[in-house]
N, C-alpha and C positions, 0 to 999 in steps of 0.2 A: 323608764316610767317616772313621772313626776312624783316627788315625795308625798304630795297631798292628793294624788289621784285617787278616784274612787275605784275600788277593786270588787270583783264579784266573788262571793264565797264559792269554792269548788266542792262538788259532790265527792265524797270519799269513795275511792275505788281501789281495787287490787291494782298491782303494777305488773306489767309484762315488759319484755324487751324484744323489739324487732331489730335484729342485729344488735348494735350498741345503742339504739335509740329507745329511751324509756317511754312507755305509754301508760298513763294512769298513775295512781298513787301519789298525786300532787305534782307530778312532773309537768313541764310546760306543754301546753296543747300543741300538737304537731300538725303540719300541713302535708297532705298527700295529693298525688295526682296519678294519672295513668298514661302510659305511652300509647301513641296511636299508630306506631310503626308495626310491621310484621316482626314478631320477636325473632324469627329466623334471620332477619337482617340485623346482624350483630352490630356492625358499625353505625348503621342508621339509628338503631335503638339507643346505643350508647351516646350518640351525639345529642339525641333528644333528652336523655337522662341528665347529661351534663348541663344542658340549657335549663332544665327544670331545677336542678340543684342551685344554679346561679340565681334563679328567680325566687328562691326561698323554700323549695320543696324539701321536706325532711325524709320522706319515704315514698317510693315509687312502686307502682303495680304494673306488671306486664302480663299480657294474655298468654296462657299456655293451653292451646287447644289442639295441638298436634305434636307428633314426635319431633318434628323439625324445630318447633318453638322451644321444647324442653332442651334440645341440643343447643339452641341459641342461648338459653339461660345459663347453661354450663360455662359459656364463654363470657356472658355479660356480668354475672354476679361478681366474680373476682375483680372486675375492672370498674364496677359502678362506685361512684363517690358516696352513694346513699344506699340504705337497705332496699332490697328488691323483694316484692311479694308477687307470687304467681296467682293469677286469676283463673279459677277453675269452674267450668260448667259441664254438667252432664257426665263427663268421663272421669270417674274417680282414679283411674290408672294414670291420668295426666297429673293428678296431685302427687302420686307416688313418684312419677318421673321427675316432677319439679323438685321434690325433696332430694332425689338423687343428684339433681343438678346443683344443689347447694343453696337454694333460696332461703331468705331470712324469714319468710312467712307465707301462709296460704290464705286465700279467700275462697270459701265454699258457699254456694247458694243452696240452702236446704230445700228450695223449691224444685230443684232439678237434679239433685243427687239424693234419692229417697230411700234406697235400700239400707237398712240398719247395718248390715254386715260390711257394706262399702264405707259407710261413714266411720264406723269403728276401726276399720282397717287403716284408714288415713290417720285418724286420731292416734292410734297406737304407734304408727310409724313416726308421726310428728313428735310424740312424747319421747320416743327413743332418741330423737335428734335435738330435743329442746327447742323446737320450732313452733311459734304461736300460730293460731288459726283465727281468722275473722269469720264469724257466722254472719254472712251477708244476706239478710232477708230483704227481699225486694217486693214491693206491692204489686208489681206487674208479673211476678212469677211464683205465686204461692202454690203450695201443694193443692191440687183440686179438692182433696178431702176437706181442707180448711175453708175453701170457698163455699162448699156445700154446707158446712157446719154453721157458717155465719151468714147465711141467706144469699149466697151467690155474689157477694161483694167483698171488697177489701175493707177490713176494719182494723183499728189499732189493736184490738184484742186478738185478732187472727194473726197479725204479724208478731206480736209478743209471744203467742203460743207457739208459733213456728220456731222462734229462737230458743225458747225454753225446752222444746222437744229435742232440739239438736244438742243442747247442753246435757240433757239426760243421757243421750248416747255417749257423749264424751265422758260423763261421770262413770259409766260402766267400765271404761278402760283406764280410769284414773287420770284423765287428761284435763288440765285446768288452765293452760296457757291460752286464754281466750279473750278476744274483744268482739263486740257485737254491733251490728248496724241494723236498723229497721227503716230503710229508705222508701220514700214514695214521691211521686211527682206532685202530689197534692200537699201543699204546705201545712194546712191545719191538721190533716191526717198524719203527716210525718211528725209534727210537733207532739201531738197527743200520744202517738205510739212510743216515742222516746220517753215521754214523761212516765208512761205506764211501765216501760222497761226499767227506767231508773229506780222506780219503787220496788220492782220485782227482783233485782239482782245488783250485786256490787262489782260486776265485771266492767272494765273500761268500755266506753262507747265511742264508736266512730260515727260522726255526724255527716249527713249529706241529704240534699234534695235530688233524687235521681232524675235524669233527663230534664235538667233545668232549662236547657235550650240555649239559643244563640245570645250574643251580646246585643244590647245591654240588658235585655229582659231577664236573661238567665242569671246574671249576677244579682239583680234585684230579688228574684225569686229565691235563689239559694241563700242570700243574706237574710231574708225574712225568716226562713226556717232555722238556719244555723245560728244566726245572731240571737234570736229569741231564746234558744236553748242555752247558749253559752252565758247569756245574761242571767239565767236561772241557776247557773253552776253546773249544768249538765253538758258533758262532752269532753273527751280526752284527745281526740284526733279528728281532723275534718278533711273533707274534699268537696270542692266545687265541681259538679258534673256539668260542664259547659260544652256546647257545640261550637268549639273554638280551638285554637292552638292550646295544648295543655299548659303551656307557659302562662297563659292568662289565668288558668285555674290556680296555679301556685301563687301568682301575684295577688289575686283576689283573696286567697286564704291568708296570706301574710299580712295584707293591709287590714283585713278584718280583725285579726288577733292583735295587731299593734294598736288599732283604733279602740279596742275594748280594754287595752292595758293588760292583755293576757300574754303578750310576748314583748321583750325589750325591743325598742325601735332600733333598726339598723340603717334605714334609709330616710330620706327627707319626707316630712309630713307637710305637703304643700297645701296651703289654704289660699283662697282668693275670693274677692268680693264678686257678687253676681252681676256687677255693673249697674249703672243707672244713668240718668240724664246728665250727671256731673262728670262722668268718666272722661278723662283726657286722652286715653289710649284705647285700643282694642284689647280689653282685658282678657278675653278668651284666647286671643292669639299669643299674648305675652305669657299667660299661664301655661298654655300648651308648650310653648318654647321652653319655659322653665322646667316643666315636667320632663321633657325630652332631655334637657341638659343634665338633669340630676338622676336620670333613670338608672344608670349603672354605677352611681357613686354611693358608697356607704357612709353617709353623713347623717347622723341621727339628730337632726335639727328640725324645728318647725319654721317654715319659711312662708312669708306672705307676699302676695302680689295684689296690690290695691289700685283701683282705677283713678283715684284722685287724692290730692294732698290735703283736701279739706277735712275729710273724715278718716282717711286711710290709716295714718299712723296711730290715731287714738283707738280705732276699732281693732287693730292688730297689735296693740301694745304688748300683749303677752307672747307674741312670736319671738323666737330667738333672733330672727333677721327678717327684714322685709323691704319692699320698695313701693313707693307711691308716685303716680304720675302727676305732673303739674307744669303746664305751660311748656310742653315739649322737653321737659327734663324729668329725670327720675330722682326722687328723694329717698336715699337709703337710710334705714333706721335699724338700730340694734337695741333689743329690749325696750322699744318705744322711744329711744333717743335718736334724734337725727345725727347722722355721721358724715354724709357726703351727698353731693349733687353731681349727677352724671348725665350725659346726653341720652335722649330717649332710646336711640338705637344701641346703646351699650348697657341697657338695664339688666338683661339676663346674664351677660358676660360678667358684669360686676357682682351680681348675686352669687354666681359660682365662685368667684375669687374670694369674696368675703366669707362665704360659707365654709370653704376649705380652710381659711385662716382661723375662723372661730372653732371649727371642729378640732384643729390641731392645738391652738393656743388658748382658747376660751374667750368669752365675751368681754371680760374686763380688759384683756390685752388688746382686743379690737378697739374698744372705746378709747384706750389710752393713746393710740397712735394717731388720733385725729382731733381737730378743733370742733367739738360738738356744738359750742355756742355759735360759731359761724354757720354751721350747717343748719342749725335751728332758725337762725335769722333768715337764711335763704328760703327755707320751707315756709316760714311765716309770711314772707314777702309774696310768694306764689299763692299761698292760701288766701290772703287778703285780696289779691288781684282777681282770683277766681270768684270770690264772694262778691266783689264789686261788679264783675261782668255778668254773673249768673244769678246773683241774689242768694239769700239764705235758703231758698226753697227751689232748688233747680228742677225738681220733678213736679212743681206746681201742686203739691199735695194739699196745702192749706186752701188754695183756690178751689180745688175740687170739694174739699170738706165744706167750704162756705156755700158752694153751689148746691150740694145735696141737702144742706140744712135749710136752704131757702124753700125747698119743696114741702117742708113741714111747718113753715111759718103760717 
């Protein structure tokens, strides 16, 4: 995170541990996802868990809906690179079986495990094993009594009451290793429910917009809810619930936290201009190629892809590294200073080479190995040539302004 970056004050919460991963209490916000495999398929599930971990997932959830799934968990948990949570619905005995399998946490939905004696039995068993439980309230599966109480509809108050009622059962057996979620597919409803819950308790909160949907709409919807709350200091762990490969969930969560400055950057922050009439290359194609080239590299730099040498280096001067197109050449710059000129078809390859060098040796070392004055002269030559060809207003903006003003003369 940059020394001068704006940070969001975090809500003070209790801290629990899911395996060895801290949640709440000022610890870094964690990223979660859920496997889509059959949990009984041990090798297939582990393969997906490893892919999730590589994409930035800190905690993974697996369904435990049958005895074969619980048996699968017994084999998965000791081989998983990240803590495993068992997802439980309806059958409280599956929660007990998952505990026997050695899981690091449980998720219970109070909307479909309603008998107090069953809830307390699970909490007592979890207490004995020092295993945390997430109370996972879902707007789509509230207790029918709460629907009736709040006029036959889901409200923030109904969801918060559901969570607090579950906590009351836990309190009866002295269990407090708890985190809570109040998810809904309606973003304003979800945001208000979490705000009310944050005012009502100091337990750590797990954020998510349930059933957010496929890409790209699902990411936009989930980010709207999760991001709004994180910016208010609410939230200790997050999940993007997407209709997509769960690896996309982990990537989205990681990017969001890094963008908000809530996690240290581990990968490239790729910025690119939206293109315009002055662009000398297909910016979208080059940016996508750069994204793919850096996808699996842990290089914590901001890298810019700019469409023209006229404005590119100036607009992206704060980037650690960037490249701007000009007259079939790519002008490379480091911290706003031109350092090299390369053929257009070598732009991405050169970015990767320089990024790896800077990541290992630093920007000053990168600048010291080249003739920056020569590179600046080459960039200026192409910049002036483009201005001569296209003029200072390549998008004809001033001409349009003059035209519309004529209508009011």
